[in-house]
N, C-alpha and C positions, 0 to 999 in steps of 0.2 A: 612949709613941709607938706609933701604929698607922698602917699605911700600906697602901694598894693602890698598887703601883708605877705611877708615871706620869711618864715623861720627856718628855711633850709639853707645849708652852706655846702658848697662843693668842696670835697675833700681830695686828698692826694690821688691822682690817677693810678689805677691798677691795671688798666688794659691799654697796651701801647699800640694803637692803631690810628691811622689817619682818618678813616671814616668807616662806619659800619652801621647798617640798618637791620633791625630784626625783621624776620619774616616767619610765616607759618606759626608753629606752636610757640616760638620765642616771643611772638607779638602778643600772645593771649593775655599775659598778666597786665599789660597796659590797657588793652581793650576792655578787660573785665574789671578794671579798677572802679570802685564805687563812686569815685569823684567824676568819672566821665559818664555823662548821661547818654541815653539812647539817641538824643538829638545830636550830640557831638559826633557820634559815629555815623549817623545817617547823613550828616552834612558832608562827610568825606565821600560817601557813596554818591550823593547827588552831584558833587563836583566832578565825578567821573562819568556822569550820565547814567548812573544806576539808580533806578527807582523801584522800591519794593513796597508791597501793601502793608506788610507787618514790619514796623521799625523797631521792634523789641530786640534786645541784645542777642537773644538766642537765634535770631535770624541774621542780624548784621555781622556778628563776630565771625561766623564761619566764612562769610563772603570776604571780609577784610583779610582774613588769614590766607586766602588764596591769592591775594594781590601783593605786589611789591610797592609799598608806599614811597612816595617821593620824599626827599628831605624836608620840604616845606610842609607836607601833610603830617609827617611824623613829628616835626617840631611843633605844629599847631596842637596836636593831641597832647604832647608833653606839657606845653604851656597851659593848656586848659586843666590838666591834671594838677600841675604844680600850683597854679593860682588858687584853685578851689581847695586843694589840700592844705595849703599853708595858712589859710585864714583861721584865726582862733575861733573855736566853737564852744559854746557853753551849754551844759545840761545841769540843772540845779535840783537839789532835793532838800527836804527839811525833816527833822526828827526831834521829838521832845526829850529834853534831859530831865532826869529824876532828881537832880541835885543842883546845888548852887556852885559846885566845885568848878574852878577854872579849867579850861581845856589844857592849858600848859602844864597843869599839875600831873597829868597822866601820860603825856605824849612821850616822855623819856622811856617809858616801859614798852611802847609800841615799836616792834621791829618789823620792817618790811622784808618778806621772804624773797631774797634776790634770786634764789634757785628757781622758785615758782614763777617769778616774773620772766626769767630768761627762757623758760619752757614754753611761754606763750607763742613765741615766734622765733624759729631758728635763724632767720635772716636779720634779726635785730640784736644790737649790742648796746648795753647801757654805757653812757659816756659821762656820767656825773654821779656823785653820791646820792643815795636814795634816803634822805633824812629830812624829816619835817623841821622847820624853823618856827620860832615864835615871834610874830610881829608885835603881839601884845599878849596878855594872859589869856585872852579869849579869841585870838586870831592866829591860826596855824597855816603854814604854807609849805608845800613841797613843790619845788620846781626842778626839772631834770631834763637831760638831753638823751636822745638815742641816736645811734647811727644805723641806718638801714641799707642793706645791700640791695640794689634795685637796678638791674640792667636796663629796664624799660625807661628809666628816667634819663640816663645818658650813658651810652656805651663806652664813652671815653672816660667819664667820671662816674662810675657806677655806684656811688655811695651818696647818701644824703643825710643831713642831720635834721631832726625834728624835736620840738619841745613839747612837754606836757606839764600840767600843773594841777594840783589838788589844793583847794582853799577851803578851810574849815573855820567857821566863825560861830560864836555863841552870843545870843542876846541875854544880858544879865537879868533883865526884868521878866521877859517871857520864858526864859530858859530854852528857847528854840535854838537848835543847832542847824546851821545851813552848810551844806556840802556842795561845792562847785567843782564839776568835772570840766576842766578847760583842756581841750585837746586840739591837735592839728591833723595828724594822720590817723588812720584806723588803728595802727599799732599803739599810739599813745592813748587812744580811747580804750583799747583793751587793757592796757596797763593800769590806767586810772580806775576802771571798773573793778579790777582785782584788788587794788589798794583800798578803795572805798568799802568793798565787801569785807575785807579783812579788818578794817578799822571799826566798822559797825559791830562785828563779832567781838572784837577786843573790848569795846565799850559795853556791850551786853554782858560779857563775862565779868566786867568790873561793877556791874549793877548800876551803870550810869544811864542806860536807856532800856526800853522794852519794845517799843514799836518798830515797824519796818520804816525804811526811808520813804517818805512821801514825795512823789513827783507829780507833775502834770502830765497825765497820759491821755492819748487820743480816745481811749475807751470810756473816759468820763463823759464824753460829749455825744450828742446826736450830731448828724451832719449839719443841721441848722445852728446848733449851739457852737460847734467848733468853728464854723464859718464866721459867726458873729464875734466870737472870742478873738480870733486872729485879726479881724478888721478893727476891733476896738483898741488894738495896740498901735494903730496908725494915727496917733495923736500926740499932743504935748504930754510930757510927764508932769508930775504935780508941781514942781518948782520951776518949770519952764526952762530948765537947763538943757533939755532935749526938746526941740521945736519941730513938729511935723512939717515936712515940706511937700512930699508927694510919694505916691506908689509908682514904682518903675518896673516891676516884674510880677507876674501872676503865674502860678502853676495850678491847674484845676482840671478835674475830670469827673466823669459820671461815676456814681456808686454802682458797681457791677451787680449788686443785689437789688438795687432800687433805682434804675436809671430814669432820666426824664421821660415823661410820656407824651409831652407836647411835640407834635411833628414839626412845629416851627422853632423848636429850641435850637440854639446855636450848637449845643453839645448833645449828640445822639448816642444811643447805646453802643454803636460800633466805633465810637471815638474813644481812645484809651485815655488821652490827656491832651490838654491845650496849654502851651506856654506862650505868654504874651509879653513882649518887651516894649517899653515905651516911656512916656512921661504923663503925669497926671492921670494914671489909670484908676484912681479912686472914683472917677466918674464913668468908668466903663460899665456897660450893661451887664456883664458877667458878675460884677460885684454889687450893682445897685438893684438888679431884679430880684425881688424877694420870693417869688412864687416857686422857684426851683431849688431853693437852698436845701430842702429835704432830700433832694436827689443828686446833689453834687458834693464832691469832696474837694475842699480847698486845702491843697498840700502846703503851700507857702506863698509868701509875698516878699518882695524886696522893697524897703522903704527908705527914702532919703530924709534925714533929719539935719537941721542945723543944731550946733551945740555951743555952749558958752561955759568954759572952765576958767574961773577967776580972771575973766577979761580976755582969755584966749578963745577966739571964735573960729569955728570951722564947720565942715560938713562931713557927714558919714553916711554910709549905706549899710543897713542891717537886713539880713535875710532871716526870717523866722517862720516856724510852723512845725508840722509833724512830718518829719522827713522820710519815714518809712513808706508812706503812700507812693505807689507807682514805682517803687524801687525794690528789687529782690535782695540787694546786698545790704541795705540798711534795715536792721531788724528791731531797733529800739523804737518803741511807741511814745517815748517821752518828748515833750516840747523841747525844741532846740533853737538857739539863736547863733548866728555867725556874723562877725564883723567883716563885710566884704571890701570896704573902702573907707579911708579916712584922709581928709585933707585939712591942714591948718597952717597958718602963717608961721607959727612958732610952737614951742612946747616940747616936752619929752614924750616920745612915741608911746612908751609903756604906760605912763601916767594917763595919757589921753585915751588909750585903749580901754584901760580899767574904768575911767570915768564914764565913758559912753556905755559900756556894758553894765556897770553898776546902776547907771541912771535908767537904763532899759529894764533891769531887773526890778527896780522899785515900781516902775509903771506896771510891769507884768503882775507883780504881787497884788496891787490894788485892783486891777481888772479881774484877776482870778478870784479875789475875795468877794467882789461884787457878784461875780457869776455864781459862787457857792451860796451866797445869801439869797439870790433870786431863785436858785434851784430849790432851796429849803422852804421857801415861801409858797411854792406851787403845790 
């Protein structure tokens, strides 16, 4: 089994045309999509022989809007958008419960405000019931679909389906409640955040919790600490069900407020960011050189892991880090992990997805706890 994750489905065509390419302002929504990076857009310009000093979207989008993209160029941008958008992404938070009451005891009283959800985006239609189910007395799950009208995805099939999921679990011993926001598109992220916000208010009104949801935020770290925290996740997890293979992608840049001072540095103040694709990048000088970690922001890395689920072996690629750096569209400062690729000879796709992401979550918790202990000892 080999998969590039895709939770989108083409729906019934509503535009009867043989071919149609957006131009000008009709192209803007696609170009401005948060899933398309500045590099994606700049590559189109380079292929046309257009080279600009500032590759930021505010410079590249106006240029591309003046052009008529070829079908292959438009398709390439679509595929980049769809591939990145359809990957499941996780942002997790924890909150302490004040009682031993099971989560399932209260969930029947929690109602999701459908009207408020539908107001979040006029181009989105809910396509499934919005009701939490109980997988056990302390494990709740909401899984839903949306239909998004999106002419930039495909002008002949201008609708796409996306999935979202909110998973809430409670540890009976520690009374810790963990809330997982699993989203694909920006719209499902917005819906999940609204549902989680409302659920926390509901639990506070019930007297079940007092604190705010605790997440791993980039603000907790210095540049050096954040750098080391991300790199420490490129290793085996505790039971070796996830086995580190190699780092394949790095996105890094100078701290605008404290750039590298060494004139021999690979990254200078006038460099916005550097993206490196390859294999075995854990030995790259950008990651192994210690002296400039205070001056650099490590946004994310992509890591290949081997995994073993009850004898089913495979390989996966996870991208993780703090995705708001170097992106105007991504405003969340919370740590995020995305499953980019998974390959296995057999097994259920959903089960393997969950196994890999759960295994990484356990590794992240241990590394984060070690970081907090070290921080407190200083």
